[in-house]
N, C-alpha and C positions, 0 to 999 in steps of 0.2 A: 216670629217676626221675620220679615224678608230682608236679608242682608245682601250685600255684594261682596265678592271676593276677587282678588287679583293674585296671580302667581308672579313671583320674582324670579327672573331668569339671568343666568350668566351666559353671555354670548361674546367670546373674545374676538371672533373674526366674522363680521356680518357677511362677508363674501362666501364663507363656507356654510353659514346658516345653522351650524350646530349649537345647541344650547342645553343647559342643565337647569332644572328648577332648583333654586336655592332657598326658597321661602314662600310664605303665604301671608297675605293680608286680608282681613275681614273687617267690615265696618259699614256704618250707615250714618248719614247726617242726623243728628238729634238722638243717636243711640251710642253704644259703646264700640270700641275698636280693639282689635287684637292682632298681633303679628308674631310669627315664629319663623326662624331661619335655621339652617343646618348648623349643627355643632362642630362638625369637622368638614374642612374644605378639601380633604384628600381626593375625593372623587372628582371634584370640580377641576382640580389641577390637571387632569388628563386632557382637558381641552386646550391647554397652553394659555398664552396670554399673561397679563399681569394679575396674578391671583390677589395681590394686595388691594386692588381696586374693588373686587367683589367683597372681600372681607371688611374693608373700611366702609364701603357703602352700606352693607347690611347692618353693621354696628351702629352707624349714624341713624339709619332708618328705624331701628328698634328704639333708640333713644327718643327719636321724634314722636313715635307713636306712644311711648310711655309717658311723655309729657304733654299729651294732647289736650288735657284740661287745664294746663298751666296758663291761664289767661294773662297773668302778669308778665310772662315771658313772650306773649304774643304768638303762642303756638296753639292753633286750634285745628284739629284734623277735620277735613271735609272731603267730599268727592271732588270738589273743585281743586283742592290741593293735590290730590292724587293725579288728576288729569294733567295738571301743570307739570308734575314730576314725570309723568309718562312721556311728555313731549321733550323735556329737558334731558332725561336719562334714556337715550335711545341708542346707546352704543354697546359697551361691554356688559352693562347691567340694564335690564329692561323690566317694565311692568306690563303684564298682559292687559287686554281689554277686560272690563269687569263682567262677571257672570253672577246670576242670582243664586242664593242658597237660603233655605228656611231653617232657622234654629232659634233656641231660646235666648242665646247670647252670642256675641262674636267669638268668645273663647270656646263655646260649645261647637260652633261651626268649624273652628280650627281643629278640634279633636276629631271631627268626622272626616274632614277633607285632607288633613296634612299627610297621613300615611299613603293616601291614594295618589297624591300629586307630587310629593317630594320624597326622594329616596335618601335615607341616611346610610352611612357606611355600616356594613353588617357587624364590624368589630367594635362598635361603640362600647366603651367600658361602663356606661351608666347602668346597663341592664343587670349587672351583678351586684355591685356595692350598694347602689341606690335601692334596688328591689329588696335586697336582704335587710337593709336598714328600715324600710317601710314595714316589712313583715315583723321585725323585732319590736318596733314600737307598737304595732297592732296587738301583738301578743302581750306586751307589758300592760297596755290599757285593759285588755280582757282579763288579766289576772288580778289587777289591783283596783279596778273601778267597775265591779259587776252591777252596781245599782244604777248606773247611767247607761243610756243607749250610745253605742259607738257607730257613728256614721262615717263611711269611707268615701274618699275621693269626692269631696263636696265642693260646690261653687258658692261663693258669697258675692252678693251684689251690694255695692256701696256707692250710692249716687249713680254715676254713669260708668263706674268701673266694675270689672268682674275679676275675682281673685280665686285661685285654686288652693285648696288645702288637702292634705292627705287624710286628716281625721278631724271630726268634730264630736265633742262630748255633749250629749243632749239629755236634759232632764225636762223641767218645765220651761226651760230656756236653753240657749247654747251656753254651756259652762266654760268651754275651752276650744280653741282651734290650734291645730299643729300642722307643721309641714317638715318634710325631710329634704335636706340638700346634701349633695356630694362634693367633697373637696379633694378627691384623689384622682381627678380626671387629667388626662394628658394636656388638653387645651382648656385652660380655666377661663380665658377671656369671655366666651359666651355665657358661662355660668355666672360670673360676677355681674355681668350686665343684666341677666335674668333676675338675680337676687335684688339688684338695685331697682329695677323696674317694678318688681313685686312690692318692694318697700314703698315705692312712690305711690302705687295704687292703694296700699294699705293705709296710707295717711288719710285718705278720704273716709275709711271706716273709723279711724280714730277721731275724726272731726264730727261725723254725723251719724255713726252707727250704720247698720245695714240689715240684710235679711238673707236667709238661706234660700238659694235658688231652688225652685220647685216646691217650696213650702212658704208661700208668701205671707202667711200669718205668723210665722215664727221669726221675730225680730232678733237682731244681734246688737247688744249694747256696745257703745263705742269704746268702753274700757274692758271688753272681753279679754281674758288672758290669751295671749298668742305665744306658742312655744315653737322652738325650732330644734330639731335633732339633726346633727350634721355628721357625715362621714369624715373623720379627721384627715388632714393633708399628710403627705409623705415627703414632699420636697419643699425647698425654700420658696420656690415660686408659688406653690399651692398654699403654703402658710401665709404668704403675702396676700393672696386672694381671700383667704379666710379673714384676715385682718380688715380688709375692705368691706367684706360682707357683715362682719360684726359691727362696724360703724353704722351701716345701714339699718341693722336690726335694732340698735340702741335708739335710733331716732324715732322708731315707731313702737318702742316699748315691747319688743319681742325678746323673750329670754331664751338663750341658746344653750344646748347641752350636747356634749360629744356622744358618739354612739354608745360607748360603754356606760353611759348614765341614762339609758332609756327608761329603766325602771324608776329612777329618781324623778324623771320628767313626769311619768304617769302618776307617781305617788303624790306629786305636788299639786295635782288638779284639785 
């Protein structure tokens, strides 16, 4: 499918013309939408200006995209909406002109384009704890559920939404979906927003079921077990973020396990 994408830029001083890409938006009227922004604004701060403007704007923008199908709230994403935002936000934070990209879904396009267009700080802590937790869960599944096929890094379509999962257990149907989240990050605000947005999209799966992307004949029941493995918090602020995330998981009937219970998660499948 042919989507459009927009880069989100932080430009504190239009006279200098210097900017840094802080995010990426992909979408198309009548299809799905996806957005991703930098987790850390350390690099952005080098340009000066009011960094809170960029942080606040990107946070609100992610929430708006996450709620794009909430008709009751009057929020419906469209290219017309983006064009209006481009005209209104033309100072410290800007949206580029749209460019085309071909992908199976908006989230798939984000995966292809993000690392090419947006630079994350090299010292991001996610690469260690999160990757280790994903590997631990994969090994637990492999040891305890040999009769089922283990699919890694899968995408699920539910209505107009696209959701990412780290694993799916597949027999004659999808028996279980699971995802890993980290709560030992220095800046937890973006992570909490991602968890909440993921939970919002998962509500559509709970209401009408879905299908595994790339395998359109393999449907997913709306009551499919969804499990979460999380890297435990270390600070009070991180524990508070976990509490907020657990509230979101309860609403969509996703059972959460700390990292040291990875085998119990796999065994309960």
